N, C-alpha and C positions, 0 to 999 in steps of 0.2 A: 613530712610526713603524718608529724604530731596536729597540724592546721587539716591534715586529709580526714584523719581521726576523727576530730574532733567535727568537722563539718559531716559525716557518716553517720554519728552517732545523734548528732540534730535531726537527720533526717530521717533515723529509724525513729527517733522521739516523737515525733509529726506521725509521721505513718500511720503509729501504732495509737497517739492521743486522737487522732480525729474521729475514727469510728464512735471512738470511747466515747466523748464529748460530745458527740451527736447522742448520742443515749442518755448521757446524763442532762442536757440539756433538754432534752424531750419531757422528763419526767421531775426536774424543776430545782437538780443538785446545783446551784450557784456554785462561780469560781472560787469563793471564800470556802466551802463545805469540803470542795477536792483539795484544793488547798490543805487545809487539817488533816484529810487525808492521806497527802501526799505527804507531808510533813511525820505523821505519825510512820507511816512508815519507813521511812527515810532514817528515822533515828533507827525503831527498833532494829532495822536491817544492819543501819552502820553497827549495832550494839554486837549483833550476832557474826558481823564480818572480822570487828577488832577481835575477839574470843576465839573466831577459826583462826587466826594471823597468832593466835598466841599471845596477845598484847590484854593490856589493863584497862578494861574500859573506864573512861573516865571521862564527864561531860568536857571539859577541855577539847580529848582528842576527837569525841563524835562532832563539835563546834566546827572542828577542822576539817574533818573529810564529808559532813555532812552539807554544812554550811547553816546549819540552823545556829540562830540566838543562842549561849548556851545558858543567859536566864530562862529560858522557855523550856529547855531539854529536860528540867526534873518533872515537870508537869505533865509535861507529852509522854514517860516512859512509866508516868505512873499508872497512866491509864491503858490498861491492860490493849490488848488488840483483838477486836472480835476475832470470834475462833467460831466454825461452822463447818460441823464433821454433814459433808454433803452423801446421801445416800449410795450404797455399793454401785461402784462405774459399771463392774459384772451383773450386776442383776439389772440393773435400767436395760445396759447391751441386752442382756437374754427376755427381756419381757416384749423390745422391738423384737429381737428372730422370733417369737411364738407369736404376737399380731403379724408378723410378713408371713410366716408360715400357716397360719390361717388365712389368709387372704391369697395365698398363691396355690397352695396344696388341695387340690378337686378333692381329694380325703374329706377337707374337712370344709366342705363349699355345699352351697345349694347346687340343682340343676342349674340355675342360671350363673355360677360363677360366684356369687357372694358367699361370704364367711354364713357360717350352717350358724344355726340356734343351737348350740351344743348341752347336751348335758354334764355339769360337773365332774362326774366320777365315772368311772364303772363303762367295759366295754371299748372297741378299736376305733370309736368315734365319739373320743368324749374330750372335755376338758382336759384331763387328769392325762388322759393319753398325747393329746396337740403337745402342753408341755415337756414330757418325758420325750417326745419327738426330737423339740426343738431348742429348750430351754440348757441341755446340758448337764441335767442332776439336780434342778433346785426343785424344792418341796411343789405342791402343785398352788396349796393353799396359802402357802407366801407368797406368790405370783399373781395367785388371784386377788390378793388383798394389795397387791401395789399397784394392781390394773383398773382395782375398782378407786383405789384412793386417785389416781390421777384422772381415770373418768375417761377413760380406753375402753372398759365394757362395765357392762350394766349387766346385774345377776337378777331375776326373775323365777323366784324360789327354785327350784332345782337345777335351774340351765342358767346359761349365761351367752350375752349376745356381743358380739364388736361392735364397737359405736365410731374406731376409727383407726387408721394403717400404722397410727405412729403414736407413743407413750409420751409422747409431748403435746404439752397444748401449746397451740397456736395462739400467735399474740404474746403479748408481756406480760408474765405474775412472776412471783418471788421463784417460784420451781425453774423457769426456763434462765431468767437474772444469773442462781446460783448454779444452772448449768455451763450458760456462759462461761460464766467466770472461771469456770474447774476448766473449759478448754481454752480460753485463750492461757491461763496459768504455767496450762503445763504444755502448749505449742511456747510460749516464750522462756520458758524454762527448759526444755532443748534445745531449742536455740541458744541460751547460753550456758549450757553442757557444751555445745558443739565447739562457741565461740573458743572455750580452756582447753579441748582436747585436742590431740593430735591427730591426722587423720583419719590411720585405720582405727581409732576409736569412736570417730564421730558417730552418731544416730541417725537413718536416715530421714533426712528432709527433703521432697522431691514437690517441685512446681510445676504446675504446666497453666499457659492461661492462654486462647487467643480470642482476637476480635471477631465477635460472627451476630449472624441475625436474633431478633432477642426471639424469636419464634421457634430458635434453638433452648429451650429454656425447659418447657416439658420432658420434652424426650432426653435430655442432659440429665434432668434431677432423677430420672425412672432410672434410668441406664444407668449411672456412678452409685444409685444407692443402693439396687441390686446387689452389684459388686463390690460395695464396700460392706456390704453386711457375710458377704462371701470370704471377704478377705478377714474382718475380727473374727469370723469363725472361728478359721485356720489359725488363728494368733493365738485363740482362746484355748483351742485342743492341745497347740503345741504349747503353754505355757503351762497346764493344766497337766497333762502327761509326762513334761520335762520336771518339772515341781516333786508330782507322786514318788519318781523314780530317783531324784535327788535327796529326797527323805526316806527311801530305805537303803541307798548308798550310804547314808550318812548315818543311821542308824548309832546312837555313841560317842561319837564325834562331837567336837569343837561346833558349837553352833553359829552360824557362817551371820554376816551383816547381811540383813534384810534390804531391799531394793521395791520401789513401786517400779512397775515393768509391765509396760501393754503398748498399745496404738493409738491412735486418733486420727480419722479420717474427714476432713470436710471438703466443701464443695466452695469456689468462690464464683460468685454474679457480682458484678456492680458494673451502675452507668458507667460511660465512659466518660472521663476526667474532663468539668466546665471550669472556664476561668473562675477565680474567685471575688464574688461579687461585692461590690464597698457598701458600705451601707445607705442606707435611703435618707435616712432620718436628717441629715446636715448635706445641703449639696456641696460640689467644689469649693466654688467660687465663694460660699457662706465661710466656708472651711479655713479658706487662704486670707479672707477677710480678716478675720477671729483671729488668728496666726500672726497679722501684720499686727494690728492691735495689742 
């Protein structure tokens, strides 16, 4: 049983690390740099784990549970982990909803079905009205500033034009990498939660994968995108209304412990698994000869 568990953990590590390492190699992060990151995360997370178990945090105990040499732990722990406060997930999602409405709602389109050039404020066919209809209450100037910042819209005088359908920039850039890290971290945190929770307490994680013709991808992307927007809008409305009711009922009572609660929807697209290729720099025969020497 223990060997089966370790084998499953090794499989999980490899499956998680393969796409991550592909990204790191693409951007020149070496194995040594990655190991330094891993050691830092192990040391700080191990310290948090001992504290949560009511144990005294010592370098010796940390060395035992992390496998990091005791002599290097003081230097690792003296360096604080980088802290990044991402933009509000709700704000990003609402920006996406506004852009989707702009592209799909005929009221905000030209006669040919393109997103219309909208006046920023005033009237029933303005950016202000678009935000009111699709953002769920965000101030339109706040959302306009965010969309301009990410380059999804362009302001021309008192009007604004949509440049793309998504607030996310295509390709790799700091914002997209931060967002990828947040999404991947949230997914793994949910899986960790479910590993420690009883069956009826686990959070929903659903997965469906089929082997299909690659020509299916454009339609799949469009259909899942539309349904994902609708699903997140339902979740957002539920959380907002439930929080408002809970605040009214709990006025004057003990402040409850707060949680971050939400949903992330992502689609899966990867090529068929190919066999691992051997390095081509050293022929196999030469490698065997070197081993004999």
